[in-house]
C-alpha positions as CSV (number, residue, x, y, z in Angstrom):
1,M,-31.8,-55.3,16.2
2,S,-30.0,-58.3,17.3
3,V,-30.1,-62.1,18.8
4,Y,-30.2,-60.3,22.3
5,T,-32.8,-57.7,22.0
6,I,-36.4,-57.0,20.2
7,K,-38.5,-54.2,19.1
8,A,-41.4,-53.5,21.5
9,D,-44.5,-53.8,20.0
10,D,-45.4,-49.9,20.3
11,S,-42.0,-49.2,19.6
12,R,-43.0,-46.1,17.2
13,P,-43.4,-42.7,19.1
14,A,-46.9,-42.2,20.1
15,A,-48.6,-38.8,19.8
16,G,-47.4,-36.0,22.1
17,E,-43.8,-38.1,22.3
18,T,-40.7,-36.7,20.8
19,P,-40.4,-37.7,17.1
20,S,-36.7,-38.0,17.4
21,A,-36.9,-40.8,19.8
22,G,-35.8,-44.2,18.5
23,P,-37.5,-47.5,18.8
24,A,-38.2,-49.2,22.4
25,Y,-36.3,-52.5,22.6
26,R,-36.6,-55.4,25.3
27,C,-34.4,-58.0,26.3
28,I,-35.0,-61.5,24.2
29,Y,-35.6,-63.2,27.7
30,A,-38.8,-61.0,28.3
31,K,-39.9,-63.1,25.5
32,D,-43.8,-61.8,24.4
33,A,-44.1,-59.6,27.6
34,L,-42.5,-57.8,30.8
35,M,-42.1,-60.2,33.3
36,E,-45.2,-60.4,35.8
37,L,-45.1,-61.1,39.4
38,P,-46.1,-64.8,40.2
39,P,-49.2,-65.0,42.3
40,G,-48.7,-65.2,46.2
41,Y,-46.1,-62.5,46.2
42,D,-47.0,-59.4,48.0
43,S,-44.0,-58.0,50.0
44,P,-40.2,-58.7,50.2
45,W,-41.4,-60.6,53.5
46,D,-42.6,-63.5,51.5
47,F,-39.3,-64.2,50.0
48,F,-37.9,-64.3,53.3
49,S,-40.5,-66.2,55.1
50,E,-40.2,-68.9,52.3
51,S,-36.4,-69.2,52.2
52,V,-37.1,-69.8,56.0
53,K,-39.6,-72.6,55.5
54,R,-37.3,-74.2,52.9
55,N,-34.1,-73.9,54.8
56,P,-34.5,-73.0,58.3
57,K,-31.0,-74.3,59.4
58,N,-29.2,-73.0,56.6
59,P,-26.6,-70.3,57.8
60,A,-28.3,-66.8,56.8
61,L,-26.6,-63.9,58.5
62,G,-22.5,-64.4,59.7
63,R,-20.2,-62.0,61.1
64,R,-16.6,-62.5,62.4
65,Q,-16.3,-63.4,66.1
66,I,-13.9,-60.8,68.0
67,I,-11.9,-62.8,70.7
68,D,-9.3,-60.7,72.7
69,G,-9.6,-57.9,70.2
70,K,-8.8,-60.4,67.3
71,A,-10.9,-61.6,64.5
72,G,-11.7,-64.9,64.1
73,G,-13.8,-67.3,62.3
74,Y,-17.6,-66.8,61.0
75,S,-20.3,-66.9,63.3
76,W,-23.9,-67.5,61.8
77,L,-27.2,-67.3,62.5
78,S,-29.3,-69.7,60.8
79,Y,-32.5,-68.7,58.6
80,Q,-34.8,-69.7,61.7
81,D,-32.7,-67.6,64.3
82,T,-32.9,-64.5,61.9
83,Y,-36.5,-65.0,61.5
84,N,-37.2,-65.3,64.8
85,S,-35.3,-62.2,65.4
86,A,-36.9,-60.2,62.7
87,I,-40.6,-61.2,64.4
88,K,-39.3,-60.1,67.7
89,I,-38.0,-56.8,66.6
90,A,-41.5,-56.3,64.2
91,S,-43.5,-56.8,67.4
92,A,-41.5,-54.2,69.6
93,I,-42.0,-51.8,66.6
94,R,-45.8,-52.1,66.9
95,T,-45.3,-51.3,70.8
96,R,-44.0,-48.3,69.7
97,S,-47.3,-46.9,67.9
98,V,-45.4,-47.4,64.5
99,N,-48.1,-48.6,61.8
100,P,-48.1,-50.0,58.5
101,G,-47.3,-47.3,56.0
102,D,-45.2,-45.2,58.7
103,R,-41.6,-44.9,58.4
104,C,-38.5,-46.3,60.1
105,G,-34.7,-45.1,59.5
106,I,-31.8,-47.6,59.5
107,Y,-28.4,-45.9,59.7
108,G,-25.1,-47.9,59.9
109,T,-22.4,-50.1,58.1
110,N,-23.8,-53.7,56.9
111,S,-24.5,-55.9,59.6
112,P,-27.0,-58.8,60.6
113,E,-29.0,-56.0,62.4
114,W,-29.4,-54.1,59.6
115,I,-30.8,-56.9,57.6
116,I,-33.3,-57.8,60.6
117,S,-34.2,-54.6,60.6
118,M,-35.4,-54.5,57.3
119,E,-37.1,-57.8,57.4
120,A,-38.9,-56.7,60.6
121,C,-40.0,-53.3,58.7
122,N,-41.1,-55.7,55.6
123,C,-43.0,-58.0,58.4
124,N,-45.0,-54.7,59.4
125,G,-45.7,-53.1,56.2
126,I,-43.8,-50.3,57.4
127,T,-41.5,-48.5,54.7
128,Y,-38.0,-48.5,55.8
129,V,-35.4,-45.3,54.9
130,P,-31.8,-46.2,54.8
131,L,-29.6,-43.1,56.2
132,Y,-26.3,-42.8,54.0
133,D,-23.3,-44.0,56.4
134,T,-21.3,-41.9,54.2
135,L,-23.3,-38.5,54.7
136,G,-23.0,-36.2,57.7
137,A,-25.2,-35.5,60.7
138,N,-27.0,-32.8,58.5
139,A,-28.0,-35.0,55.9
140,V,-29.6,-37.7,58.5
141,E,-31.3,-34.8,59.9
142,Y,-32.6,-33.9,56.8
143,I,-33.7,-37.1,55.9
144,I,-35.7,-38.0,59.2
145,N,-37.5,-34.9,59.0
146,H,-38.5,-34.9,55.3
147,A,-39.3,-38.5,55.7
148,E,-41.3,-38.1,58.9
149,I,-39.0,-41.0,60.6
150,S,-40.6,-41.8,63.7
151,L,-38.3,-44.7,64.6
152,V,-34.5,-45.1,63.7
153,F,-32.3,-48.0,64.1
154,V,-28.6,-47.2,64.5
155,Q,-25.6,-48.6,64.6
156,E,-23.9,-47.9,68.4
157,S,-20.7,-46.2,67.0
158,K,-23.3,-43.9,65.3
159,L,-25.6,-43.2,67.9
160,P,-23.9,-39.6,68.7
161,A,-24.4,-38.6,65.6
162,V,-28.3,-39.3,65.6
163,L,-28.4,-37.8,69.2
164,S,-26.8,-34.6,67.7
165,C,-29.6,-33.8,65.6
166,V,-32.6,-35.0,68.0
167,R,-33.3,-31.6,69.1
168,N,-34.2,-30.6,65.6
169,C,-36.1,-34.1,64.7
170,S,-38.0,-34.7,67.7
171,S,-41.3,-33.5,66.4
172,N,-41.1,-36.9,64.0
173,L,-38.4,-38.9,65.9
174,K,-39.7,-40.7,69.2
175,T,-37.5,-43.9,69.3
176,I,-34.1,-44.8,68.7
177,V,-32.6,-48.4,68.7
178,S,-29.0,-49.3,68.9
179,F,-27.4,-52.4,67.1
180,G,-25.6,-52.3,70.5
181,N,-25.6,-51.0,73.7
182,V,-26.8,-47.6,75.0
183,S,-25.2,-45.7,78.0
184,G,-27.1,-44.0,80.7
185,A,-25.8,-40.7,79.6
186,Q,-26.9,-41.5,76.0
187,K,-30.5,-42.3,77.4
188,K,-30.9,-39.3,79.3
189,E,-29.8,-37.0,76.5
190,A,-32.5,-38.6,74.3
191,M,-35.1,-38.4,76.9
192,E,-34.6,-34.8,77.5
193,Q,-35.7,-34.2,74.0
194,G,-38.8,-36.5,74.6
195,V,-37.0,-39.6,72.6
196,D,-36.6,-43.1,74.1
197,C,-33.5,-44.9,73.2
198,F,-33.3,-48.8,73.7
199,S,-30.1,-51.2,73.0
200,W,-30.7,-54.1,70.7
201,E,-31.4,-56.4,73.3
202,E,-34.1,-54.2,75.2
203,F,-35.8,-53.9,72.3
204,T,-35.6,-57.2,71.1
205,S,-37.4,-58.3,74.9
206,M,-40.1,-56.0,74.2
207,G,-41.3,-58.5,71.4
208,N,-43.0,-61.7,71.1
209,L,-43.1,-64.5,68.4
210,D,-46.8,-64.6,68.6
211,D,-48.4,-61.5,67.3
212,E,-50.8,-61.5,64.4
213,L,-48.8,-59.8,61.6
214,P,-50.4,-57.2,59.7
215,A,-51.5,-57.5,55.9
216,K,-48.9,-56.4,53.2
217,H,-49.8,-55.6,49.7
218,K,-48.0,-55.2,46.6
219,T,-48.9,-51.3,46.4
220,D,-47.4,-50.5,49.9
221,I,-44.1,-48.3,49.6
222,C,-41.2,-50.8,50.5
223,T,-38.8,-48.1,50.9
224,I,-38.0,-44.6,50.3
225,M,-34.1,-44.5,49.3
226,Y,-32.6,-41.1,49.2
227,T,-30.2,-40.6,46.4
228,S,-27.3,-38.2,47.8
229,G,-27.0,-36.4,44.3
230,T,-24.4,-34.1,43.4
231,T,-26.3,-30.9,43.8
232,G,-29.0,-29.8,45.9
233,E,-30.9,-31.7,49.0
234,P,-31.1,-35.6,48.7
235,K,-34.2,-36.8,46.6
236,G,-36.4,-39.6,48.2
237,V,-37.0,-42.2,45.7
238,I,-40.4,-44.2,46.1
239,L,-40.0,-48.1,45.7
240,N,-43.0,-50.1,46.2
241,N,-43.3,-53.8,46.9
242,S,-44.0,-55.0,43.4
243,T,-41.2,-52.8,42.0
244,F,-38.7,-54.0,44.4
245,M,-39.8,-57.7,44.1
246,S,-40.0,-57.6,40.3
247,E,-36.1,-56.5,40.2
248,V,-35.2,-59.4,42.5
249,L,-37.2,-62.0,40.4
250,S,-35.7,-60.2,37.3
251,V,-31.8,-61.0,38.5
252,H,-33.1,-64.5,39.3
253,Q,-34.7,-65.1,35.8
254,L,-31.3,-63.7,33.6
255,L,-29.0,-66.2,35.7
256,V,-31.4,-68.9,35.3
257,E,-31.4,-68.1,31.3
258,T,-27.7,-67.4,31.2
259,D,-25.9,-68.5,33.6
260,K,-26.5,-70.2,37.0
261,P,-28.8,-69.0,39.6
262,A,-28.0,-68.2,43.3
263,T,-28.6,-71.7,45.7
264,E,-28.6,-72.3,49.1
265,E,-24.7,-73.5,48.5
266,D,-23.8,-69.9,47.6
267,T,-22.2,-67.5,49.9
268,Y,-22.0,-63.7,49.4
269,F,-19.8,-60.9,50.6
270,S,-21.6,-58.0,51.9
271,F,-19.6,-54.9,52.2
272,L,-21.1,-52.5,49.4
273,P,-23.4,-50.3,51.4
274,L,-26.9,-51.4,52.0
275,A,-28.0,-47.9,52.1
276,H,-27.8,-47.9,48.2
277,I,-30.4,-50.1,45.9
278,F,-27.5,-52.3,44.1
279,D,-26.4,-54.2,47.3
280,Q,-30.0,-54.2,48.7
281,I,-31.5,-55.9,45.9
282,M,-28.4,-58.4,45.9
283,E,-28.7,-59.5,49.2
284,T,-32.4,-59.7,48.9
285,Y,-31.7,-61.9,46.0
286,C,-29.4,-64.0,48.4
287,I,-32.1,-64.4,50.9
288,Y,-35.0,-65.2,48.4
289,S,-32.5,-68.1,46.9
290,G,-31.5,-69.2,50.6
291,S,-27.8,-68.4,50.2
292,S,-25.8,-67.2,53.0
293,I,-24.8,-63.5,53.9
294,G,-21.1,-62.9,55.4
295,F,-20.5,-59.2,56.3
296,W,-17.3,-57.4,56.7
297,Q,-15.9,-55.9,59.6
298,G,-16.8,-52.4,58.2
299,D,-13.3,-51.5,58.3
300,I,-11.3,-51.3,54.7
301,R,-8.0,-52.1,56.2
302,Y,-9.5,-55.8,56.8
303,L,-11.3,-56.0,53.8
304,I,-9.4,-58.6,52.0
305,E,-8.7,-60.3,55.3
306,D,-12.7,-60.8,55.6
307,L,-12.9,-62.0,51.9
308,L,-10.4,-64.4,52.5
309,V,-11.8,-65.9,55.5
310,L,-15.3,-66.0,54.2
311,K,-14.5,-67.5,51.0
312,P,-17.8,-66.4,48.9
313,T,-19.0,-67.6,45.8
314,I,-20.8,-64.5,44.5
315,F,-18.9,-61.1,44.7
316,C,-20.0,-57.6,43.9
317,G,-17.7,-54.9,43.4
318,V,-17.9,-51.0,42.1
319,P,-15.3,-49.8,39.5
320,R,-12.9,-48.2,42.1
321,V,-12.6,-51.2,44.4
322,Y,-11.7,-53.5,41.1
323,D,-9.4,-51.1,39.7
324,R,-7.5,-51.0,43.0
325,I,-7.2,-54.8,42.8
326,Y,-6.1,-54.5,39.2
327,T,-3.5,-51.9,40.5
328,G,-2.2,-54.2,43.1
329,I,-2.1,-57.2,40.7
330,M,-0.3,-55.4,38.2
331,A,2.3,-54.3,40.6
332,K,3.0,-57.7,41.6
333,I,3.5,-58.8,38.3
334,S,5.9,-55.8,37.3
335,T,8.0,-56.8,40.4
336,G,7.9,-60.6,39.9
337,G,10.7,-60.8,37.1
338,A,11.2,-60.9,33.7
339,V,10.4,-64.8,33.3
340,K,7.3,-64.7,35.5
341,K,6.0,-61.5,33.6
342,A,6.5,-63.5,30.1
343,L,4.9,-66.5,31.2
344,F,2.1,-64.2,32.4
345,D,1.4,-62.3,29.3
346,F,1.6,-65.8,27.2
347,A,-1.1,-67.1,29.3
348,Y,-3.2,-64.0,29.2
349,N,-2.9,-63.4,25.7
350,Y,-3.9,-67.0,25.1
351,K,-6.9,-67.0,27.3
352,L,-8.3,-63.8,25.7
353,R,-8.4,-65.0,22.2
354,N,-10.2,-67.9,23.1
355,L,-12.6,-65.6,25.0
356,E,-12.9,-63.7,22.2
357,K,-13.7,-66.7,20.0
358,G,-17.0,-67.3,22.3
359,I,-15.3,-70.3,24.3
360,Q,-16.8,-70.0,27.8
361,Q,-14.6,-68.8,30.8
362,D,-14.3,-72.2,32.2
363,K,-13.5,-74.0,29.4
364,S,-11.4,-71.2,27.5
365,A,-8.2,-72.1,29.3
366,P,-8.6,-74.5,32.5
367,L,-4.7,-75.9,32.4
368,L,-3.6,-72.3,32.5
369,D,-6.1,-71.3,35.0
370,K,-4.7,-73.5,37.2
371,L,-1.0,-72.8,36.5
372,V,-1.0,-69.1,36.3
373,F,-4.1,-67.3,37.2
374,D,-5.2,-69.7,40.4
375,K,-3.2,-67.4,42.7
376,I,-5.6,-64.4,41.6
377,K,-8.5,-66.2,42.1
378,Q,-7.3,-67.2,45.5
379,G,-7.1,-63.7,46.3
380,F,-11.0,-63.4,46.4
381,G,-11.2,-66.4,48.4
382,G,-11.0,-69.2,45.7
383,R,-14.7,-69.9,45.6
384,V,-16.0,-67.0,43.8
385,R,-18.3,-68.0,40.6
386,L,-19.8,-64.7,39.8
387,M,-18.8,-61.5,39.8
388,L,-20.8,-58.1,39.2
389,S,-20.0,-54.5,38.5
390,G,-22.4,-51.5,39.0
391,A,-22.5,-47.9,40.2
392,A,-20.2,-46.7,37.4
393,P,-18.7,-47.3,34.2
394,L,-16.1,-50.2,34.8
395,P,-12.6,-49.2,32.6
396,Q,-12.5,-51.5,29.5
397,H,-8.9,-52.4,30.5
398,V,-9.9,-53.5,34.1
399,E,-13.0,-55.2,32.8
400,E,-10.8,-57.5,30.3
401,F,-8.3,-58.2,32.8
402,L,-10.6,-59.5,35.5
403,R,-12.7,-61.6,32.9
404,V,-9.1,-63.2,31.7
405,T,-7.7,-63.5,35.3
406,C,-10.1,-64.4,38.0
407,C,-11.1,-67.6,36.6
408,T,-14.9,-66.6,36.7
409,V,-17.8,-64.9,34.9
410,L,-18.3,-61.1,35.2
411,S,-21.1,-59.2,34.4
412,Q,-21.0,-55.4,34.2
413,G,-24.8,-53.7,34.7
414,Y,-26.3,-50.2,34.7
415,G,-28.8,-49.0,36.9
416,L,-30.2,-46.2,39.1
417,T,-32.3,-45.9,42.3
418,E,-35.1,-44.7,40.1
419,S,-34.6,-48.1,38.1
420,C,-34.6,-50.3,41.6
421,G,-30.9,-51.1,40.7
422,G,-30.0,-52.8,37.6
423,C,-31.8,-51.9,34.0
424,F,-29.4,-53.3,31.7
425,T,-26.9,-56.2,32.3
426,S,-24.1,-57.7,30.3
427,I,-24.8,-61.3,29.5
428,A,-22.6,-64.0,31.0
429,N,-19.9,-65.5,28.8
430,V,-20.7,-63.3,25.9
431,H,-17.3,-61.7,25.6
432,S,-18.4,-59.0,22.8
433,M,-20.5,-57.1,25.3
434,I,-17.3,-56.2,27.1
435,G,-17.2,-52.3,27.7
436,T,-21.0,-52.2,27.5
437,V,-23.7,-52.7,30.2
438,G,-25.4,-55.1,28.1
439,V,-28.9,-55.5,27.0
440,P,-32.2,-54.4,29.3
441,M,-33.4,-56.5,32.1
442,T,-36.6,-58.4,31.7
443,T,-38.5,-55.8,33.5
444,I,-37.7,-52.8,31.1
445,E,-37.6,-51.4,28.0
446,A,-35.4,-48.7,26.9
447,R,-34.9,-46.5,23.8
448,L,-32.8,-43.2,23.1
449,E,-34.0,-40.0,22.6
450,S,-32.0,-37.5,20.4
451,V,-29.8,-34.5,22.2
452,P,-29.5,-32.4,19.2
453,E,-27.5,-29.5,21.3
454,M,-24.7,-32.4,22.0
455,G,-24.8,-34.0,18.4
456,Y,-26.5,-37.1,19.7
457,D,-28.9,-38.6,17.5
458,A,-31.1,-41.5,18.1
459,L,-32.2,-42.2,14.5
460,A,-28.7,-42.1,13.0
461,P,-26.8,-45.4,11.6
462,V,-25.1,-45.7,14.9
463,P,-28.0,-44.5,17.3
464,R,-27.0,-42.3,20.1
465,G,-28.8,-40.2,22.6
466,E,-30.6,-40.1,26.0
467,I,-31.4,-43.5,27.7
468,C,-35.1,-43.6,28.6
469,L,-36.8,-46.5,30.4
470,R,-40.1,-47.6,31.1
471,G,-41.1,-50.7,32.9
472,N,-42.3,-52.8,36.0
473,T,-39.1,-51.8,38.0
474,L,-39.5,-48.0,37.7
475,F,-39.9,-45.9,40.9
476,S,-42.9,-44.4,41.8
477,G,-41.9,-40.7,42.1
478,Y,-39.8,-38.5,44.3
479,H,-40.9,-38.3,48.1
480,K,-42.8,-34.7,48.5
481,R,-41.3,-33.5,44.9
482,E,-44.0,-33.8,42.2
483,D,-42.1,-30.9,40.3
484,L,-38.9,-33.1,40.0
485,T,-40.8,-36.4,39.4
486,N,-42.4,-34.4,36.3
487,S,-39.2,-33.3,35.2
488,V,-37.7,-36.7,34.9
489,L,-41.1,-39.0,34.0
490,V,-42.4,-37.7,30.5
491,D,-45.5,-39.8,28.8
492,G,-44.5,-42.9,30.9
493,W,-40.7,-42.5,30.2
494,F,-38.1,-42.0,32.5
495,H,-35.2,-39.7,31.2
496,T,-32.2,-40.9,33.4
497,G,-29.8,-38.2,31.9
498,D,-27.1,-40.6,30.6
499,I,-26.3,-40.7,27.2
500,G,-26.2,-44.2,25.3
501,E,-25.0,-45.9,22.2
502,W,-26.7,-49.0,21.1
503,Q,-24.3,-51.8,19.8
504,P,-24.9,-53.8,17.0
505,D,-25.5,-56.8,19.3
506,G,-28.1,-55.0,21.0
507,A,-26.2,-54.0,24.0
508,M,-26.0,-50.7,25.3
509,K,-22.7,-48.7,25.9
510,V,-23.1,-45.5,28.2
511,I,-20.9,-42.7,26.6
512,D,-22.1,-39.4,28.4
513,R,-24.2,-37.5,30.8
514,K,-26.6,-35.0,29.3
515,K,-26.6,-32.5,32.5
516,N,-22.9,-31.9,32.5
517,I,-22.9,-30.3,29.6
518,F,-21.6,-26.3,29.4
519,K,-20.8,-24.0,26.5
520,L,-17.3,-22.3,26.5
521,S,-17.2,-18.7,25.7
522,Q,-16.7,-19.3,22.1
523,G,-19.6,-20.8,21.9
524,E,-18.4,-24.5,21.7
525,Y,-20.4,-27.2,24.0
526,V,-18.5,-29.4,26.3
527,A,-19.7,-32.8,27.7
528,V,-17.4,-33.1,30.5
529,E,-18.0,-36.7,31.4
530,N,-17.1,-37.7,28.1
531,I,-13.7,-36.0,28.1
532,E,-13.0,-37.3,31.7
533,S,-13.4,-40.4,30.9
534,T,-11.0,-40.3,27.7
535,Y,-8.2,-38.7,30.0
536,S,-8.8,-41.4,32.6
537,R,-7.2,-43.8,30.1
538,C,-4.2,-42.1,30.9
539,P,-2.2,-44.5,33.3
540,L,-0.9,-41.2,35.5
541,V,-4.6,-40.7,36.5
542,T,-6.6,-42.2,39.4
543,S,-9.0,-39.5,39.4
544,I,-9.8,-36.4,37.4
545,W,-12.0,-33.6,37.5
546,V,-12.3,-31.3,34.6
547,Y,-13.7,-27.8,34.9
548,G,-14.5,-25.0,32.4
549,N,-17.4,-22.2,31.8
550,S,-18.7,-20.0,29.5
551,F,-16.5,-16.8,30.7
552,E,-13.5,-18.9,29.4
553,S,-12.2,-20.3,26.1
554,F,-10.5,-23.5,27.3
555,L,-10.5,-26.3,30.0
556,V,-8.4,-26.7,33.1
557,G,-8.6,-29.8,35.7
558,V,-7.4,-31.0,38.8
559,V,-5.8,-34.8,38.7
560,V,-5.2,-37.1,41.5
561,P,-2.1,-38.8,40.2
562,D,-0.7,-42.4,40.5
563,R,1.5,-42.2,43.1
564,L,3.8,-45.1,42.1
565,A,4.1,-43.8,38.5
566,I,5.0,-40.2,39.4
567,E,7.6,-41.4,41.9
568,E,9.4,-43.8,39.4
569,W,9.2,-40.7,36.5
570,A,11.0,-38.2,39.3
571,E,13.4,-40.7,40.1
572,K,14.3,-41.3,36.4
573,N,14.2,-37.5,35.7
574,G,16.1,-36.5,38.7
575,E,13.2,-34.8,40.7
576,S,13.7,-35.0,44.5
577,G,11.0,-34.7,46.9
578,D,8.2,-36.6,48.7
579,F,4.8,-37.2,46.8
580,V,3.2,-34.0,48.2
581,S,6.3,-31.9,46.9
582,L,6.3,-33.7,43.6
583,C,2.4,-33.0,43.1
584,N,3.8,-28.9,43.5
585,N,6.6,-29.5,41.3
586,L,6.0,-27.7,38.1
587,N,8.1,-30.2,35.9
588,V,5.8,-33.1,37.3
589,R,2.7,-30.8,36.2
590,K,4.1,-30.4,33.2
591,Y,4.8,-34.3,32.2
592,V,1.4,-34.7,33.3
593,L,-0.4,-32.3,31.3
594,D,1.7,-33.6,28.2
595,E,0.7,-37.1,28.7
596,L,-3.0,-36.4,29.5
597,N,-3.2,-34.5,26.3
598,S,-1.2,-36.8,24.4
599,E,-4.0,-39.3,25.3
600,A,-6.5,-36.7,24.2
601,Q,-4.8,-36.5,20.8
602,K,-5.1,-40.5,20.4
603,N,-8.6,-40.4,21.3
604,K,-9.3,-37.3,18.9
605,L,-10.4,-34.8,21.2
606,R,-11.1,-31.5,19.6
607,G,-8.6,-28.5,20.3
608,F,-10.9,-26.7,23.1
609,E,-11.6,-29.9,25.0
610,M,-7.7,-30.4,25.5
611,L,-6.4,-29.3,28.9
612,K,-4.6,-25.9,29.4
613,A,-3.4,-26.4,32.7
614,V,-3.7,-28.8,35.7
615,H,-3.4,-28.9,39.5
616,L,-2.1,-32.1,40.9
617,E,-3.8,-33.3,44.2
618,P,-1.8,-35.8,46.4
619,L,-5.0,-36.8,48.2
620,P,-7.8,-38.7,46.7
621,F,-11.3,-37.2,46.1
622,D,-13.2,-38.6,49.3
623,F,-16.3,-38.3,51.2
624,E,-15.0,-36.3,54.2
625,R,-14.5,-33.5,52.1
626,E,-17.8,-34.0,50.2
627,L,-16.1,-34.1,47.0
628,I,-17.8,-37.3,45.7
629,T,-21.0,-39.1,46.6
630,P,-21.2,-42.4,47.9
631,T,-21.2,-44.0,44.8
632,F,-18.0,-42.4,43.6
633,K,-19.6,-39.8,41.3
634,L,-17.9,-36.3,41.3
635,K,-19.7,-33.4,43.2
636,R,-19.0,-30.6,41.0
637,Q,-20.2,-28.0,43.0
638,Q,-18.3,-28.8,46.0
639,L,-15.5,-29.5,44.0
640,L,-15.5,-25.9,42.5
641,K,-16.2,-24.3,45.8
642,Y,-13.3,-26.5,47.2
643,Y,-10.5,-25.8,44.4
644,K,-11.8,-22.3,43.8
645,D,-8.3,-20.6,44.3
646,C,-6.8,-23.3,42.4
647,I,-9.0,-23.1,39.3
648,D,-8.5,-19.2,39.3
649,Q,-4.8,-19.8,39.5
650,L,-4.8,-22.4,36.8
651,Y,-6.5,-19.9,34.6
652,S,-3.9,-17.0,35.6
653,E,-1.2,-19.4,34.7
654,A,-2.5,-20.5,31.3
655,K,-3.1,-17.0,30.2
656,T,0.3,-16.0,31.0
657,S,1.9,-19.0,29.2
658,K,-0.2,-17.9,26.0
659,K,1.4,-14.2,25.9
């Protein structure tokens, strides 16, 4: 196919497989076979214990010291300190009759205690189950019962949420361990339901350093990771030790082949939720590499401050974070005066041309990096050498901006919990992969399968279809849901539900979502995520939800507009009022709708894909109203429930205006 991918040996569809499936491809760095685990690796615990032997005094886990209510510098636990703490916690777990193969929950924001709890479970051959920090107590209760969790580690501030559901979980849950302190009243509340509650210090004192460690096996279940999902109850994705370790080693292999792997000199900034597979794999990779991990304070108001104090070398973000950074920088540039803006534009275009020619990041414009872009680099602490993006598509203009201005390699990837994190990644310093998610990881083979009802043909000159995967880093199934497992694992291929397009260089571009398709009343199929992606290119939009159904012939939408852009337009056009009142202003709504459909026309959307009416929402879609998942995907059923009256009104308005 290209210099970056090769056909798998058995790329032709086998008996029983869909004949409209395209060939299977693998990354050239996988060479002649998918990567196998080296001998001697049975559990992620082996990664950690080997790093301790190599670098016992190297800083492992750090948090900011709080002195008189103010955050100071980072205080560090060494690898040896962290190891000793994990061994003691593991020993204490065994005193609670939690045995290999049993399950422990971990609930809270990122912290040293989160990692230590995880490693203690790995040490014991116990399956750890992250509980989503962004979901309510009902989901926590569901997961505790569904996974039959007997012991939960919990952040001190989240302890009341766990205690509130103890009554309905006591048949499974017997032990609660707080990351911090526990009050007498909380101990009593738990004991009344037959559950023992310990502070971190109390629980640590119950263990010792001399116990014999249980045997561990590649086939043991490492974690059951519940995905929030956009509909229904969370699904428990089963990932075994071999799968988890293969993913970590695949990250390492690709960095060795294409850039520079992590070392003891690197520092990682931990703020993406550890309850998600993306950050968990990255932090385990840092532990494998002997790197240092510095945690944020858990408060978004101080995230940038934490970043500037830590000065990390590796930074992982999601598109929402990068988009905010981009918007903030562009706002400063636009208010910096004409001369500074002209200098910035010249430097930007000069460096972009060099990157497009294939010149490596550090050689594309070193002088301009120092004179023009250094302030942007300093905004990340000044030492970042590798930036990664995942969880959702990164807008192409934001990706280009970051590649040009941040003076560092940026790689966008694609993955799912079911693929144990990244299954595609763009290659460092290959600028042509911008706007794509890159090539398959070394543990994965990928192919496209035609979706005729959406017009996607995997065998066309430009192959498009559902992305299907197989390989060493796929999940083992959904916990207690064989029906769901069988619906997505067919003939050894995992059907992701995402629509991809192979690029000429072997990279994959994610262009649509299979299941978010519906039929309008006139019989036209609408792929709503593709439409939302197009409308999101409009600079007035920060978020958009497009709605339609088979009883109506057209689409309507709810838009979270860009506040600054709306206020600037209002001032120029004589519209008064605060942002909330402007969002209700009919003239503002018409302006936004016209701009959205202008964007649609530029991108050749069809007439029935055009919006006929929009509601402007001044508040971002958020977790609190359960309008988005923890990975910022739209929860469409919840959005419809929340905005039903608005949707009805929009249809009424649009039909009235037609008359």
